[in-house]
BASELUM-981169 format. One line per 10 residues: their letters; for each residue x, y, z of N, C-alpha, C. Coordinates in pm, whole numbers, plus 50000, padded with zeros to 5 digits. Layout:
BEGIN
A	X/Y/Z/X/Y/Z/X/Y/Z; ...
//
This chain:
BEGIN
MFRVTRRKVL	19581/34670/67907/19626/34622/67777/19543/34670/67670; 19606/34733/67574/19523/34786/67452/19488/34675/67362; 19369/34656/67315/19324/34567/67222/19240/34635/67104; 19280/34593/66985/19193/34660/66880/19065/34573/66860; 18952/34651/66848/18830/34578/66824/18812/34534/66680; 18797/34404/66663/18783/34339/66522/18683/34228/66529; 18565/34257/66553/18477/34147/66579/18452/34044/66494; 18450/33910/66526/18451/33794/66449/18313/33712/66479; 18276/33634/66378/18182/33535/66412/18226/33425/66487; 18182/33389/66603/18242/33287/66688/18193/33154/66653
KTAAVTDGFC	18280/33048/66670/18241/32916/66635/18218/32838/66767; 18133/32753/66766/18104/32672/66886/18135/32518/66867; 18179/32458/66970/18210/32317/66968/18160/32264/67106; 18190/32134/67125/18157/32089/67264/18249/31954/67290; 18286/31934/67424/18363/31810/67452/18245/31696/67459; 18257/31602/67380/18151/31514/67353/18095/31441/67472; 18183/31399/67559/18133/31323/67675/18067/31418/67781; 18084/31548/67759/18012/31643/67840/17853/31633/67820; 17811/31580/67708/17678/31556/67697/17627/31431/67752; 17696/31329/67708/17669/31186/67769/17781/31097/67718
PELELSTAAM	17797/30984/67775/17919/30902/67735/17895/30829/67595; 17777/30811/67554/17747/30756/67423/17773/30847/67311; 17861/30823/67220/17909/30927/67124/17793/30959/67021; 17716/30847/66984/17620/30868/66886/17515/30966/66943; 17473/30950/67059/17376/31027/67127/17434/31182/67155; 17551/31188/67193/17595/31321/67229/17611/31404/67093; 17668/31346/66988/17684/31409/66857/17551/31440/66788; 17457/31364/66812/17324/31387/66767/17270/31524/66828; 17279/31527/66960/17245/31637/67023/17313/31775/66994; 17439/31753/66976/17522/31866/66930/17481/31916/66801
ADLGIRGAEL	17463/31831/66701/17426/31864/66572/17295/31936/66566; 17199/31878/66640/17068/31945/66652/17067/32092/66692; 17169/32125/66791/17188/32254/66827/17256/32344/66736; 17310/32284/66633/17394/32372/66539/17547/32388/66581; 17585/32298/66681/17722/32293/66729/17798/32213/66607; 17909/32263/66562/17977/32206/66450/18119/32148/66478; 18164/32176/66596/18299/32128/66635/18300/32025/66761; 18372/31921/66750/18383/31822/66855/18524/31817/66912; 18524/31812/67046/18646/31806/67117/18638/31662/67185; 18747/31578/67165/18748/31437/67211/18826/31423/67332
RVVFGKNILD	18771/31366/67439/18828/31347/67567/18799/31188/67613; 18685/31147/67637/18645/31013/67657/18554/30959/67557; 18600/30862/67487/18522/30805/67375/18516/30654/67393; 18398/30597/67377/18381/30453/67399/18430/30394/67528; 18412/30499/67639/18452/30443/67760/18599/30458/67791; 18689/30512/67699/18822/30516/67709/18870/30663/67693; 18985/30684/67749/19055/30809/67726/19095/30822/67575; 19083/30927/67515/19103/30939/67372/19241/30890/67330; 19345/30896/67419/19473/30846/67378/19489/30694/67391; 19389/30621/67443/19388/30487/67460/19317/30417/67347
LTDGEVDAAL	19243/30488/67255/19178/30430/67142/19271/30366/67036; 19240/30259/66980/19306/30204/66874/19277/30293/66748; 19361/30269/66642/19327/30349/66517/19188/30309/66462; 19156/30180/66476/19023/30141/66441/18904/30207/66508; 18941/30223/66642/18817/30301/66734/18816/30445/66698; 18944/30504/66658/18938/30652/66613/18863/30665/66486; 18879/30571/66395/18814/30582/66270/18681/30574/66294; 18634/30475/66386/18479/30456/66409/18433/30575/66472; 18503/30647/66559/18439/30774/66602/18441/30877/66513; 18535/30889/66414/18535/30984/66304/18418/30959/66214
AILNGKGLDV	18381/30839/66181/18254/30809/66111/18134/30857/66171; 18128/30833/66305/17995/30897/66372/17990/31046/66358; 18108/31100/66387/18135/31258/66381/18088/31303/66232; 18156/31250/66129/18123/31285/66006/17981/31267/65964; 17920/31163/66011/17769/31151/65987/17687/31253/66039; 17745/31331/66146/17660/31442/66192/17713/31571/66154; 17807/31565/66061/17852/31706/66019/17957/31776/66109; 18005/31697/66200/18104/31760/66297/18249/31736/66261; 18333/31829/66283/18476/31830/66270/18548/31822/66403; 18650/31754/66418/18734/31747/66539/18824/31862/66553
VAIASPLLKC	18799/31947/66650/18866/32071/66671/18980/32073/66767; 18979/31969/66858/19089/31960/66950/19089/31819/67018; 19204/31779/67054/19227/31651/67125/19260/31692/67271; 19152/31653/67368/19162/31681/67507/19247/31576/67570; 19374/31587/67553/19461/31482/67608/19485/31511/67749; 19539/31411/67829/19570/31431/67971/19727/31448/67975; 19804/31501/67877/19943/31531/67888/19973/31608/68008; 20069/31567/68088/20115/31633/68200/20019/31657/68315; 19918/31564/68312/19817/31560/68426/19869/31441/68509; 19976/31464/68581/20047/31358/68657/20123/31419/68769
VLPDAPPLDE	20171/31335/68838/20270/31403/68965/20402/31428/68892; 20457/31537/68919/20594/31575/68898/20690/31518/69003; 20779/31427/68954/20864/31369/69052/20964/31460/69128; 20986/31443/69241/21091/31519/69326/21057/31672/69342; 20908/31685/69343/20861/31814/69354/20795/31830/69510; 20761/31946/69545/20696/31963/69678/20574/31877/69683; 20516/31850/69802/20393/31764/69829/20271/31828/69737; 20186/31734/69697/20063/31784/69630/19979/31860/69719; 19916/31972/69655/19812/32044/69726/19673/31971/69710; 19618/31932/69831/19509/31852/69835/19373/31934/69839
AFEREIYAAR	19392/32072/69799/19268/32152/69818/19170/32131/69710; 19210/32091/69594/19119/32070/69481/19106/31930/69440; 18995/31895/69387/18960/31753/69327/19043/31737/69198; 19113/31621/69193/19183/31589/69068/19103/31506/68981; 19046/31563/68870/18964/31488/68776/19052/31425/68674; 19027/31285/68653/19125/31213/68571/19056/31173/68437; 18924/31165/68427/18856/31128/68300/18924/31008/68220; 18927/30888/68290/18972/30775/68235/19119/30797/68201; 19195/30872/68275/19336/30896/68238/19420/30888/68361; 19455/30758/68415/19538/30759/68528/19680/30705/68477
YAFEDQERLA	19764/30808/68441/19890/30791/68401/20002/30844/68483; 20126/30803/68468/20231/30841/68553/20330/30928/68472; 20424/30990/68539/20526/31065/68468/20593/30994/68349; 20610/30863/68374/20692/30779/68284/20614/30754/68160; 20486/30773/68160/20402/30755/68045/20389/30868/67939; 20449/30983/67978/20440/31101/67914/20462/31097/67773; 20595/31050/67757/20655/31044/67616/20566/30969/67523; 20524/30854/67565/20445/30765/67486/20300/30831/67456; 20242/30899/67560/20121/30974/67546/20138/31079/67434; 20247/31151/67435/20275/31258/67344/20275/31200/67206
DRAFEIAHRT	20354/31103/67187/20353/31029/67047/20203/31000/67006; 20127/30936/67097/19996/30898/67056/19901/31018/67030; 19912/31117/67109/19849/31243/67083/19871/31307/66959; 19995/31315/66913/20023/31366/66782/19963/31276/66670; 19974/31148/66685/19923/31059/66587/19767/31072/66567; 19699/31085/66687/19550/31101/66678/19506/31231/66623; 19596/31337/66653/19570/31477/66601/19574/31457/66433; 19677/31394/66390/19687/31384/66248/19568/31309/66202; 19543/31186/66265/19428/31104/66203/19297/31173/66202; 19278/31247/66303/19136/31332/66312/19135/31464/66239
GTHIVRVFSY	19263/31522/66204/19267/31638/66130/19257/31768/66206; 19293/31757/66340/19299/31870/66418/19433/31915/66438; 19461/32042/66470/19589/32095/66500/19622/32140/66645; 19518/32106/66736/19531/32156/66870/19523/32023/66961; 19629/32015/67054/19632/31907/67150/19640/31971/67287; 19534/31959/67377/19532/32015/67509/19638/31941/67603; 19700/32015/67683/19795/31968/67774/19789/32042/67908; 19860/31993/68021/19836/32055/68144/19980/32095/68206; 19980/32102/68340/20125/32149/68399/20139/32081/68530; 20119/31951/68537/20133/31856/68645/20040/31889/68759
WRTVSPAQCR	20011/31790/68838/19913/31807/68954/19977/31915/69049; 19904/32009/69094/19935/32129/69165/20011/32083/69305; 20116/32152/69335/20188/32119/69450/20153/32243/69550; 20215/32231/69674/20193/32330/69775/20279/32454/69744; 20369/32432/69638/20454/32547/69607/20482/32538/69443; 20376/32591/69374/20391/32583/69226/20506/32667/69177; 20540/32768/69241/20666/32847/69207/20788/32778/69191; 20797/32674/69280/20925/32582/69284/20931/32491/69164; 20814/32470/69096/20797/32382/68982/20803/32453/68855; 20812/32591/68852/20799/32649/68721/20899/32629/68628
DRIAAALHAL	21019/32626/68655/21130/32592/68563/21117/32459/68494; 21086/32359/68572/21072/32225/68526/20938/32214/68436; 20830/32283/68471/20712/32289/68383/20749/32363/68253; 20816/32467/68260/20845/32543/68138/20934/32454/68050; 21031/32381/68099/21121/32311/68022/21040/32191/67951; 20945/32126/68030/20875/32010/67960/20786/32070/67854; 20724/32180/67882/20634/32239/67778/20704/32285/67655; 20817/32338/67677/20911/32367/67567/20952/32262/67480; 20981/32136/67544/21015/32031/67477/20899/31970/67402; 20790/31973/67450/20661/31943/67385/20640/32036/67256
AERAAREDVT	20652/32168/67287/20637/32262/67180/20726/32234/67064; 20847/32213/67089/20955/32169/66996/20905/32056/66902; 20861/31948/66972/20810/31835/66900/20680/31868/66818; 20585/31946/66878/20472/31993/66812/20502/32072/66688; 20604/32151/66688/20651/32234/66570/20682/32150/66451; 20752/32030/66486/20782/31935/66382/20663/31859/66335; 20561/31840/66414/20442/31778/66374/20345/31860/66315; 20368/31997/66303/20258/32098/66268/20142/32099/66356; 20167/32093/66485/20049/32093/66576/20083/32195/66684; 19981/32253/66749/19994/32342/66868/19954/32266/66985
IAVENVPACN	20039/32282/67088/19986/32221/67213/19949/32344/67293; 19823/32322/67363/19762/32428/67434/19745/32397/67568; 19807/32464/67675/19793/32442/67806/19678/32502/67864; 19610/32428/67956/19478/32464/68005/19501/32504/68158; 19457/32615/68200/19441/32647/68340/19347/32561/68417; 19396/32499/68518/19317/32396/68591/19341/32404/68742; 19241/32417/68830/19276/32432/68972/19355/32334/69033; 19349/32209/68991/19427/32098/69050/19561/32087/68984; 19607/32167/68893/19727/32180/68834/19811/32307/68865; 19936/32300/68837/20029/32419/68888/19993/32549/68814
VSTGAELAHL	19924/32544/68704/19874/32661/68631/19734/32661/68641; 19664/32750/68725/19533/32743/68749/19445/32879/68700; 19519/32987/68690/19460/33112/68665/19508/33175/68542; 19439/33278/68487/19494/33343/68367/19622/33411/68392; 19648/33461/68505/19783/33521/68547/19887/33435/68530; 19866/33307/68596/19967/33196/68595/19999/33153/68460; 19889/33141/68371/19895/33094/68242/19980/33190/68154; 19948/33312/68169/20031/33422/68087/20170/33422/68131; 20203/33408/68262/20343/33402/68296/20411/33272/68240; 20349/33164/68230/20416/33043/68179/20431/33065/68043
LATVNHPNLR	20339/33102/67966/20353/33123/67819/20458/33221/67779; 20473/33338/67851/20576/33439/67828/20714/33375/67863; 20723/33279/67969/20851/33220/67998/20897/33118/67898; 20810/33033/67841/20835/32939/67745/20860/33006/67617; 20770/33103/67571/20789/33192/67451/20809/33103/67330; 20725/33016/67294/20729/32931/67181/20603/32936/67104; 20605/32951/66966/20484/32982/66886/20399/32847/66886; 20445/32731/66922/20366/32617/66908/20311/32575/67058; 20328/32678/67150/20263/32666/67292/20160/32783/67295; 20032/32746/67322/19939/32850/67334/19848/32808/67444
AVWDPANSYI	19732/32878/67463/19654/32866/67579/19507/32805/67554; 19465/32709/67647/19330/32683/67640/19272/32762/67752; 19192/32869/67731/19147/32952/67848/19022/32896/67893; 19002/32876/68025/18882/32808/68088/18850/32916/68209; 18740/33006/68177/18705/33099/68288/18658/33019/68416; 18590/32917/68391/18530/32845/68513/18654/32803/68608; 18743/32756/68542/18853/32703/68625/18933/32818/68701; 18949/32937/68629/18994/33050/68689/18917/33097/68805; 18780/33095/68786/18693/33133/68901/18709/33057/69024; 18718/32915/69006/18742/32819/69106/18863/32847/69183
SGELPFPDGY	18949/32895/69112/19108/32913/69175/19106/33047/69234; 19003/33123/69246/19003/33236/69331/19030/33362/69241; 19034/33368/69119/19056/33486/69022/18915/33518/68972; 18914/33648/68937/18798/33695/68867/18821/33672/68714; 18756/33564/68655/18786/33536/68527/18769/33638/68416; 18661/33713/68433/18660/33830/68327/18599/33943/68412; 18679/34057/68394/18792/34071/68295/18929/34038/68346; 18954/34016/68457/19094/34005/68514/19182/33894/68449; 19123/33765/68466/19208/33663/68414/19229/33658/68264; 19119/33687/68196/19122/33694/68044/19214/33822/68001
RAIPSAWIVH	19195/33933/68068/19282/34035/68022/19438/34018/68054; 19479/33926/68147/19608/33893/68175/19685/33828/68051; 19607/33764/67970/19662/33685/67853/19637/33765/67725; 19757/33779/67654/19746/33849/67514/19659/33761/67436; 19560/33822/67387/19445/33756/67307/19495/33672/67193; 19616/33694/67129/19675/33608/67036/19720/33484/67079; 19750/33473/67207/19793/33344/67263/19685/33246/67295; 19564/33288/67292/19444/33192/67325/19398/33133/67192; 19403/33000/67187/19361/32926/67062/19232/32848/67082; 19184/32830/67218/19087/32749/67231/19020/32782/67381
VHAADCYLDG	18890/32789/67392/18818/32841/67504/18727/32734/67555; 18727/32687/67680/18634/32597/67748/18525/32679/67809; 18402/32640/67795/18278/32706/67838/18205/32618/67934; 18200/32664/68068/18122/32592/68166/18085/32703/68257; 17982/32667/68353/17947/32777/68444/17914/32711/68589; 17940/32786/68690/17911/32732/68838/17903/32843/68922; 17858/32816/69048/17870/32896/69157/17965/32844/69247; 18018/32915/69353/18100/32859/69446/18021/32845/69589; 18047/32719/69638/18007/32702/69772/18110/32682/69873; 18159/32795/69933/18293/32799/69998/18397/32792/69886
PAPVWGPFGV	18500/32694/69890/18595/32684/69781/18546/32583/69671; 18423/32521/69699/18386/32406/69608/18299/32451/69498; 18304/32419/69379/18217/32462/69280/18086/32392/69267; 17971/32445/69248/17845/32388/69228/17808/32419/69064; 17815/32313/68996/17798/32324/68858/17653/32350/68828; 17620/32447/68722/17483/32456/68680/17469/32503/68532; 17360/32539/68493/17323/32573/68360/17425/32686/68298; 17473/32661/68185/17567/32765/68128/17506/32900/68118; 17573/33011/68154/17533/33147/68133/17456/33209/68236; 17415/33130/68347/17322/33180/68447/17375/33181/68596
CGIDWKGQIA	17498/33141/68600/17565/33110/68729/17663/33225/68776; 17782/33203/68807/17867/33303/68869/17965/33360/68777; 17978/33327/68646/18077/33385/68554/18000/33476/68462; 18084/33579/68431/18020/33686/68329/18051/33636/68195; 17965/33535/68147/17987/33473/68024/17946/33577/67911; 17845/33657/67931/17806/33762/67839/17931/33846/67809; 17998/33899/67907/18109/33993/67885/18230/33928/67812; 18246/33793/67860/18350/33718/67817/18332/33678/67661; 18218/33649/67619/18192/33622/67481/18201/33752/67399; 18156/33853/67455/18168/33993/67390/18308/34034/67356
ALAADGYDGW	18391/33999/67457/18532/34044/67457/18600/33953/67348; 18554/33822/67349/18625/33722/67251/18588/33784/67098; 18463/33820/67085/18427/33861/66946/18499/33994/66913; 18510/34095/67007/18567/34226/66979/18715/34204/66959; 18784/34101/67021/18918/34088/67010/18959/33996/66887; 18852/33958/66810/18886/33882/66679/18930/33743/66706; 18874/33695/66817/18912/33549/66845/18860/33454/66739; 18944/33379/66675/18904/33286/66546/18909/33140/66593; 18931/33112/66720/18926/32970/66760/18781/32914/66789; 18763/32814/66866/18628/32762/66901/18599/32797/67051
ISLENRWLGP	18479/32811/67071/18429/32808/67225/18372/32669/67236; 18429/32590/67329/18402/32453/67343/18324/32420/67470; 18201/32394/67468/18125/32358/67589/18182/32244/67656; 18216/32261/67779/18270/32136/67860/18176/32128/67981; 18056/32084/67947/17946/32071/68042/18001/31976/68155; 17976/32041/68286/18003/31954/68388/17895/31953/68495; 17784/32006/68455/17647/32002/68529/17584/31858/68497; 17544/31794/68610/17466/31677/68585/17339/31697/68520; 17287/31801/68519/17157/31819/68449/17040/31806/68537; 16921/31852/68504/16802/31826/68577/16767/31695/68597
GEDKLQGGTL	16750/31654/68738/16729/31511/68756/16840/31426/68728; 16950/31491/68724/17095/31413/68688/17077/31350/68557; 17012/31420/68465/17003/31373/68326/17097/31455/68252; 17233/31384/68237/17341/31468/68171/17318/31506/68026; 17254/31426/67953/17223/31459/67809/17126/31583/67809; 17031/31582/67903/16940/31714/67890/17020/31817/67953; 17105/31804/68046/17187/31918/68098/17277/31967/67990; 17336/31885/67910/17436/31927/67809/17355/32007/67701; 17233/31948/67679/17149/32018/67563/17105/32154/67609; 17073/32180/67736/17029/32295/67782/17149/32396/67781
CGCNLQAMVA	17262/32351/67829/17386/32439/67823/17430/32475/67678; 17407/32378/67594/17447/32409/67449/17343/32501/67395; 17222/32493/67424/17122/32598/67381/17159/32721/67433; 17198/32741/67558/17235/32868/67618/17355/32927/67544; 17451/32848/67516/17583/32882/67457/17541/32942/67319; 17474/32860/67244/17436/32900/67099/17357/33043/67095; 17270/33051/67194/17184/33168/67209/17280/33297/67235; 17374/33283/67323/17452/33387/67357/17559/33420/67260; 17605/33327/67189/17692/33354/67056/17624/33414/66966; 17496/33378/66939/17425/33437/66828/17394/33574/66866
AREP	17388/33613/66972/17345/33753/67011/17460/33844/66997; 17581/33780/66973/17704/33862/66929/17727/33862/66774; 17641/33800/66697/17671/33796/66553/17676/33947/66507; 17760/33976/66400/17758/34100/66342/17630/34131/66271
//
């Protein structure tokens, strides 16, 4: 695929609970590193969509105090069982992050996701593609229909829904993500590109998975790093494990990517000190992005 080189200054963010559960500690660490964007997933011990308006405002006050902007809502939309589908594929761990919801909850969750997006000032809501079955191909039409309906609602709300590739969901690789986006073909449906999830799913994330997706379709990028122990990921410090993050970041800059690279630290850290682990990963991300500055 031909791409025009138009290098950009890359922006960095982080999923706050990837540093530690305490928002004040995680945002302080992020700000000290020069990270300016916050992605909200679990806040005050709750999934972001379960927060009251008052709790959202309290979180915003903490973020604003550290000079951080909300850049995405890491919602659990469509991270559930699709009824009347083939059996679930048990090969991958299903991570829920305080979000144990059913198919019947999805309309209510979408309403709340849009409300929180407006309240926090972000235009990106992350979504999924239902828990992965033993035959994702049999689910494609229903997944596409659900995402098209969400994209239509998002258009009315002036929001973009961005589907993430996840091993435990029906869309797990760059190739699967590109196919889904082309099928739905809606301007309010875009991609959260996660190279680590692509790697765990058996795809070479860069260049193969990344190059499968038209660059204009990627509006958000998750950054994490791991090795594989058989099929299982072993999470480690960002930028020194099994993923070619140097090449990936260079390609994002060359392709004119103007979204955020959001650290989603999943490493427990040295001595299982998650805050220290997040800080080390954030430092590595900042250094790698700085090396690509024009």
